[in-house]
C-alpha positions, 0 to 999 in steps of 0.5 A: 532542440539540444534544450528540447532533448534536457527537459525530456530528460530531466523530466524522465529522470525526474519520472524514473526517481518518483516511481522508485521511490513508491517503490521502495515504500510500497515495496514487497510482498504486503503492504499494498495489499495491507493497504487496500485492506484498511481501504474499507476501514479500521481493522484489529491485527487478527480481521486484517491477518484474515484480509491478507491471505498467507502473511504471518504474525510477524512480517505483518507486524513488520510490515505496518511498523514499516507503513507506520513509520512512513505515516501511511497508518496509524495504530490505536491502542485502545483500553479494553481488557485484553488490550486491542489495537485498532490500524486505519490509513491516515490522510496521507495514507488514504491518498494511495487510494486511488492507486491501490483502487487502479490496481486492482481494476487492472488485475481484475480486467487482466484476471479475465483477459487470461480466464479468457485465452 
């Protein structure tokens, strides 16, 4: 019985650590929304700024850099005049899509529930 409780506690601790790690990478008000926008395909900086309502350019730049450091976003500079920069999710970034989609589904249901109260 004690061994089973230790296994449960160990599993619980590992579970919470994994949740914390995920939250650390996706923390803040903007990262999940940026990933959600990029899940629909490549975007230029100003397209992203328009999609992620309310974000300042400086904050978007900072968040994109952090997502790039975590290997979730690729930044491509195109040799156009003027220079064009595109952002897209990496394969690793696409692994978050089911989580983001589930959050969006829950959010729609919640909004409907609140609206009907």
